C-alpha positions as CSV (number, residue, x, y, z in Angstrom):
1,M,69.7,121.9,85.5
2,N,70.0,118.8,87.5
3,E,71.8,116.7,84.9
4,P,75.6,116.6,85.5
5,L,77.9,118.1,82.9
6,A,79.4,114.7,82.0
7,E,75.9,113.6,81.0
8,R,75.0,116.8,79.1
9,I,78.0,116.6,76.8
10,R,78.2,112.9,76.5
11,P,78.9,112.1,72.8
12,K,76.2,110.5,70.8
13,V,78.2,109.4,67.7
14,L,81.6,107.8,67.1
15,E,83.0,110.9,65.4
16,D,82.5,113.0,68.5
17,Y,84.2,110.4,70.7
18,I,87.5,111.8,72.1
19,S,90.6,109.5,72.0
20,Q,90.7,105.7,71.4
21,Q,91.4,106.3,67.7
22,H,92.7,102.7,67.4
23,L,89.1,101.7,68.1
24,V,86.9,104.5,66.8
25,G,89.0,106.4,64.3
26,K,88.2,106.3,60.6
27,E,90.0,102.9,60.3
28,G,89.3,101.8,63.9
29,V,88.2,98.2,64.4
30,L,84.9,99.2,66.1
31,T,84.2,101.8,63.5
32,N,84.4,99.1,60.8
33,L,82.3,96.7,62.8
34,V,79.6,99.3,63.3
35,K,79.5,100.2,59.6
36,K,79.1,96.5,58.8
37,G,76.4,96.1,61.5
38,M,78.2,93.0,62.8
39,I,79.0,93.6,66.4
40,P,80.5,90.6,68.3
41,S,80.2,90.2,72.1
42,L,83.0,92.3,73.5
43,L,84.7,93.5,76.7
44,L,85.9,97.0,77.1
45,W,88.9,97.1,79.4
46,G,90.2,100.4,80.7
47,P,90.6,102.8,83.7
48,P,87.5,104.5,85.2
49,G,86.0,107.5,83.5
50,I,87.5,106.7,80.1
51,G,84.1,106.4,78.3
52,K,83.3,102.7,78.3
53,T,79.6,103.2,79.0
54,T,79.5,106.0,76.4
55,L,81.1,103.8,73.8
56,A,78.6,101.0,74.4
57,N,75.7,103.4,74.0
58,I,77.1,104.8,70.8
59,I,77.6,101.3,69.4
60,A,74.0,100.4,70.2
61,T,72.6,103.6,68.7
62,E,74.7,103.5,65.5
63,S,74.0,99.9,64.9
64,K,70.2,100.5,65.6
65,R,69.8,97.8,68.2
66,P,67.8,97.6,71.4
67,F,69.9,98.5,74.4
68,Y,69.7,96.9,77.9
69,T,72.0,97.7,80.8
70,L,72.8,96.2,84.1
71,S,75.2,97.2,86.8
72,A,77.2,94.3,88.4
73,I,77.1,96.1,91.7
74,S,73.3,96.0,92.1
75,S,72.2,93.1,89.9
76,G,71.8,89.4,90.7
77,V,71.2,86.3,88.6
78,K,67.5,86.9,88.6
79,D,68.0,90.4,87.1
80,V,70.2,89.0,84.4
81,R,67.7,86.4,83.4
82,E,64.8,88.9,83.4
83,V,66.8,91.3,81.1
84,I,67.8,88.4,78.8
85,E,64.1,87.4,78.5
86,K,63.2,91.0,77.5
87,A,66.0,91.1,75.0
88,K,64.9,87.8,73.4
89,K,61.5,89.2,72.8
90,S,62.8,92.5,71.3
91,G,65.5,91.0,69.1
92,G,65.6,89.1,65.8
93,L,67.1,85.9,64.8
94,F,70.1,87.4,63.0
95,T,73.3,88.7,64.6
96,A,72.8,92.1,63.0
97,K,69.6,92.6,65.0
98,N,70.6,91.2,68.3
99,P,69.9,93.4,71.3
100,I,72.9,94.7,73.2
101,L,73.2,93.8,76.9
102,F,75.6,96.2,78.5
103,I,77.0,95.2,81.9
104,D,79.0,97.8,83.8
105,E,81.8,96.6,86.1
106,I,81.4,93.0,84.9
107,H,84.4,92.0,86.9
108,R,82.3,92.3,90.0
109,F,79.9,89.5,88.8
110,S,80.3,86.2,90.6
111,K,80.9,83.0,88.7
112,S,77.3,82.1,88.9
113,Q,76.2,85.5,87.5
114,Q,78.6,85.2,84.7
115,D,77.5,81.6,84.0
116,S,73.9,82.9,83.6
117,L,75.1,84.9,80.6
118,L,76.6,82.1,78.7
119,G,73.5,80.6,77.1
120,A,72.3,83.9,75.9
121,V,75.6,84.9,74.4
122,E,76.3,81.5,72.9
123,K,72.8,81.2,71.3
124,G,72.9,84.8,70.0
125,W,69.9,86.1,72.0
126,V,72.0,89.1,73.0
127,T,75.3,90.7,72.1
128,L,77.2,91.3,75.4
129,I,79.2,94.4,76.0
130,G,81.0,94.3,79.3
131,A,82.9,97.1,80.9
132,T,85.8,96.4,83.3
133,T,88.6,98.2,85.0
134,E,90.3,94.9,85.8
135,N,92.2,92.5,83.6
136,P,89.5,90.2,82.1
137,S,91.9,87.3,82.1
138,F,91.6,87.2,85.9
139,E,88.1,88.4,86.5
140,V,86.0,86.9,83.7
141,I,85.3,83.1,83.6
142,P,87.1,81.4,80.7
143,A,83.9,80.2,79.0
144,L,82.6,83.7,78.7
145,L,86.0,85.3,77.9
146,S,86.4,82.9,75.0
147,R,83.1,84.2,73.5
148,C,84.1,87.8,73.7
149,Q,86.6,90.1,71.9
150,V,88.6,92.2,74.3
151,Y,89.3,95.8,73.4
152,I,91.6,97.9,75.5
153,L,90.8,101.6,76.1
154,N,93.9,103.7,76.9
155,S,94.0,106.4,79.5
156,F,93.3,109.9,78.4
157,D,96.4,112.0,77.9
158,K,96.7,115.7,78.6
159,K,95.7,116.7,75.1
160,D,92.5,114.6,75.3
161,L,91.4,116.0,78.7
162,V,92.0,119.6,77.7
163,A,90.0,119.0,74.5
164,L,87.2,117.7,76.6
165,L,87.2,120.9,78.7
166,H,87.1,123.0,75.5
167,R,84.2,120.9,74.2
168,A,82.3,121.4,77.5
169,M,82.9,125.2,77.2
170,E,81.7,125.3,73.6
171,K,78.9,122.8,73.5
172,D,77.2,123.0,76.9
173,E,74.5,125.6,77.0
174,F,75.2,126.6,80.6
175,L,79.0,126.8,80.3
176,S,78.9,128.6,76.9
177,S,77.1,131.5,78.5
178,K,80.1,132.1,80.8
179,K,83.5,133.7,80.2
180,I,85.9,130.9,81.2
181,T,89.7,131.1,80.8
182,L,91.9,128.1,81.2
183,K,95.0,129.8,82.4
184,E,96.5,126.7,84.2
185,T,95.2,123.1,84.0
186,D,98.0,121.0,85.6
187,A,96.3,120.8,89.0
188,L,92.9,120.1,87.5
189,L,94.2,117.3,85.4
190,Q,96.3,115.9,88.2
191,V,93.3,115.8,90.6
192,C,91.0,114.0,88.2
193,G,93.6,111.3,87.6
194,G,92.7,110.7,84.0
195,D,89.0,110.2,84.9
196,A,87.0,112.3,82.4
197,R,83.8,112.1,84.5
198,K,85.6,113.4,87.6
199,L,87.3,116.1,85.5
200,L,84.0,117.4,84.3
201,N,82.3,117.2,87.7
202,I,85.1,119.2,89.3
203,F,85.2,121.7,86.4
204,E,81.4,122.3,86.8
205,I,81.8,123.0,90.5
206,L,84.6,125.5,89.8
207,V,82.7,127.5,87.1
208,S,79.2,127.3,88.7
209,V,79.5,130.3,91.0
210,D,80.6,133.2,88.7
211,D,79.9,134.2,85.1
212,E,83.5,135.1,84.6
213,I,86.2,132.8,86.0
214,E,89.9,132.1,85.4
215,I,91.0,128.5,86.1
216,T,94.4,128.4,87.9
217,N,96.2,125.7,89.8
218,K,95.7,127.7,93.0
219,L,92.0,127.9,92.5
220,V,91.7,124.2,91.9
221,L,93.7,123.2,94.9
222,S,91.8,125.6,97.2
223,K,88.4,124.4,96.1
224,I,88.9,120.6,96.2
225,Q,91.7,120.2,98.9
226,Q,89.2,118.8,101.3
227,N,88.6,115.8,99.1
228,T,92.2,114.7,98.5
229,A,92.5,112.5,101.6
230,R,89.6,110.2,100.6
231,Y,90.4,106.8,99.1
232,D,88.3,106.4,95.9
233,K,88.7,102.9,94.6
234,T,87.3,103.9,91.2
235,G,89.5,107.0,90.8
236,E,93.1,108.2,91.0
237,Q,93.5,107.2,94.7
238,H,93.1,103.6,93.6
239,Y,96.2,103.9,91.5
240,D,98.2,106.3,93.7
241,I,97.8,104.2,96.9
242,I,98.5,100.8,95.2
243,S,101.6,102.5,93.8
244,A,102.7,103.7,97.2
245,F,102.0,100.2,98.6
246,I,104.1,98.4,96.0
247,K,106.9,101.0,96.3
248,S,107.0,100.6,100.0
249,I,107.4,96.8,99.7
250,R,110.1,97.3,97.0
251,G,111.8,99.7,99.3
252,S,111.8,97.1,102.2
253,D,109.6,99.2,104.6
254,P,107.0,96.9,106.2
255,N,105.6,99.8,108.3
256,A,104.7,101.9,105.3
257,A,103.5,98.8,103.4
258,V,101.0,97.9,106.1
259,Y,99.8,101.5,106.4
260,W,99.0,101.7,102.7
261,L,97.4,98.2,102.9
262,A,95.2,99.5,105.7
263,R,94.2,102.5,103.6
264,M,93.1,100.2,100.8
265,I,91.2,97.8,103.1
266,E,89.4,100.6,104.8
267,G,88.5,102.0,101.4
268,G,86.9,98.7,100.4
269,E,89.5,97.7,97.8
270,D,89.1,94.3,96.3
271,V,91.4,91.9,98.3
272,K,92.2,89.9,95.2
273,F,93.4,93.0,93.4
274,I,95.9,93.6,96.3
275,A,97.0,90.0,96.4
276,R,97.5,89.9,92.6
277,R,99.7,93.0,92.7
278,M,101.9,91.3,95.4
279,L,102.1,88.2,93.3
280,I,103.5,90.3,90.4
281,L,105.9,92.1,92.8
282,A,107.2,88.8,94.2
283,S,108.6,88.0,90.8
284,E,109.4,91.4,89.5
285,D,111.2,92.8,92.5
286,I,112.3,89.8,94.5
287,G,112.7,87.0,91.9
288,N,115.5,84.6,92.5
289,A,116.9,86.5,95.5
290,N,114.1,84.6,97.3
291,P,112.1,82.2,95.1
292,T,109.9,81.3,98.1
293,A,108.4,84.8,97.9
294,L,106.5,83.8,94.7
295,I,105.1,80.7,96.4
296,F,104.1,82.8,99.4
297,A,102.4,85.4,97.3
298,N,100.6,82.8,95.2
299,N,99.4,81.1,98.3
300,T,98.2,84.4,99.6
301,F,96.2,85.0,96.4
302,Q,94.6,81.6,96.7
303,A,93.8,82.1,100.4
304,V,92.1,85.5,100.1
305,S,90.1,84.2,97.2
306,I,88.6,81.6,99.6
307,I,88.6,83.5,102.9
308,G,87.3,86.9,101.8
309,H,86.7,90.0,103.9
310,P,87.5,90.8,106.8
311,E,89.8,87.9,107.8
312,S,91.8,88.2,104.5
313,R,93.4,91.4,105.9
314,I,95.5,89.2,108.2
315,I,96.8,87.1,105.3
316,L,97.5,90.2,103.2
317,S,99.4,91.8,106.1
318,Q,101.5,88.7,106.6
319,C,102.4,88.6,103.0
320,A,103.2,92.3,102.8
321,V,105.5,92.1,105.8
322,Y,107.2,89.0,104.4
323,L,107.8,90.6,101.0
324,S,109.0,93.8,102.5
325,N,111.6,92.0,104.6
326,S,112.8,89.7,101.7
327,A,116.0,90.2,99.7
328,K,115.3,92.0,96.5
329,S,116.3,91.4,92.9
330,N,114.8,92.6,89.6
331,A,117.4,90.6,87.5
332,S,114.9,88.3,85.9
333,Y,112.6,91.2,85.1
334,L,115.4,93.1,83.4
335,A,116.5,90.0,81.6
336,I,113.2,89.4,79.9
337,G,113.0,93.1,79.0
338,K,116.4,92.9,77.3
339,A,115.5,89.7,75.6
340,Q,112.3,91.1,74.1
341,D,114.2,94.2,73.0
342,L,116.8,92.0,71.3
343,V,114.1,90.0,69.5
344,R,112.5,93.1,68.2
345,K,115.8,94.4,66.9
346,T,117.1,91.1,65.4
347,G,113.8,89.5,64.2
348,D,113.3,85.8,63.6
349,L,116.8,84.4,63.8
350,S,117.2,80.7,62.7
351,V,117.3,78.1,65.4
352,P,120.7,76.3,65.3
353,L,120.5,72.9,63.6
354,S,121.8,71.2,66.7
355,L,118.7,72.4,68.7
356,R,116.1,71.6,66.2
357,N,113.5,68.9,66.7
358,A,113.8,65.9,64.3
359,P,110.6,63.8,64.4
360,S,110.8,62.7,60.8
361,K,113.5,60.9,58.6
362,L,113.7,63.9,56.3
363,M,114.6,66.2,59.2
364,K,117.2,63.7,60.5
365,D,118.7,63.6,56.9
366,L,118.9,67.4,57.0
367,E,120.9,66.9,60.2
368,Y,118.4,68.5,62.6
369,G,119.6,67.8,66.1
370,K,122.7,65.9,64.9
371,E,125.3,67.9,66.9
372,Y,123.2,68.3,70.1
373,Q,124.9,67.1,73.2
374,Y,122.6,65.7,76.0
375,S,123.7,67.5,79.1
376,H,122.9,64.7,81.5
377,N,125.6,62.5,79.8
378,Y,128.3,64.8,81.1
379,P,129.9,65.5,84.5
380,N,127.7,67.8,86.7
381,N,125.0,67.6,84.0
382,F,126.7,70.3,81.9
383,V,128.6,70.5,78.6
384,D,129.7,73.7,76.9
385,Q,127.7,74.1,73.6
386,E,125.9,76.9,71.8
387,F,122.2,77.6,72.5
388,M,121.9,81.0,70.9
389,P,121.5,81.8,67.2
390,D,125.0,82.4,65.7
391,E,124.3,86.1,65.1
392,I,123.9,86.8,68.8
393,S,126.2,84.2,70.3
394,G,127.7,85.4,73.7
395,T,125.0,88.0,74.3
396,K,124.4,88.4,78.0
397,L,120.8,89.1,79.0
398,Y,120.7,88.0,82.6
399,E,122.8,89.8,85.2
400,P,122.6,88.2,88.6
401,G,121.6,90.6,91.4
402,E,123.7,91.6,94.4
403,N,122.2,89.2,96.9
404,Q,123.4,86.0,98.5
405,R,121.5,83.6,96.3
406,E,122.3,85.3,93.0
407,R,125.9,85.7,93.9
408,Q,126.0,81.9,94.0
409,F,124.3,81.9,90.6
410,K,127.1,84.2,89.3
411,E,129.8,81.9,90.5
412,I,128.1,78.9,88.9
413,L,127.8,80.7,85.6
414,K,131.4,81.8,85.7
415,N,132.6,78.3,86.3
416,R,130.4,76.8,83.6
417,W,130.7,79.4,80.8
418,K,134.2,80.9,81.6
419,D,134.5,84.1,79.6
420,K,131.6,83.5,77.2
421,Y,129.1,85.7,79.0
422,D,131.6,87.8,81.0
423,Y,130.2,87.1,84.4
């Protein structure tokens, strides 16, 4: 029995696929596409161990198409072209018969490798299914991205993972012959970090020794404790350590930030991923307390994209230290959250007539823009007028943070708007 448990119980049909009901449920979008036999090129985006490869295999099987697979880690442009030639010979001229080319970790393909796919996808020689753990908007070239549908796979919740364990105990020939009791599963689920493949691998190790076994938190921790210090960039450590890194910067601790940065660098983390997270933080956690932080972080992202490893570690460290020592504010982040919540509650409120565009005579006759006052025609480039829909006039969404720059913002707002927004 050399085949891992995850392979032995891998689902073969959509109805056996756990979770992702928005995609593979009875009314799921992929279910309907498979039924019709019209599969577009698509990208499956989600965390590791969520079943992206399995789903691609099922789609190919149920749509009765030839299936070719490549790994972005080990394949070059030559490999891509060779597989495309094989696919062209095995497929038909119609979309319903196109072979499926599955590329795992497509975000690791270089621009030239992704370019080599364009012709085959555009001409319909293959239907591309790419799997990625990273945001395709950042990692897939625009020309290829525009030719693919993006489907998001959500992380497994506790219910999904426990169901997976029960399936393994019932369906697997080896495990079904044992007496296994799931007394406690919290530690097991925590260690796997939502990765189903890792969950099943650990579970198989735990139950392989005895014919009768009771799974407890203590047992799990004692058996796998030696593995918890490793940085696994495809598993839960990837998410835990980037979380610790971001929280250290948010908490203004450059020492901790650089430590967690080193953990990621030593673990082989993608430097662009680290830089991108700092770019988000520069706006979310620093914002207008120090607008230069966003420029600094953006320059860091551009620099590491050009420099690469190992020198990029110096640039990342400089940025992490700068962001850690910067003044902090999440006021803009909170403001857009409040605004979106308000939009969801109030719906499509009418734009005030004074703010409407009036490119035609009819619109001018309807008094679009008539009462608008051009701010630059008034002292200090400001005039008190209404910019909100009448129904929510005076609603305050932005609350300046307690830092030097935003305290200045608050004084300016008070002087301009008096009591309207209660600053």
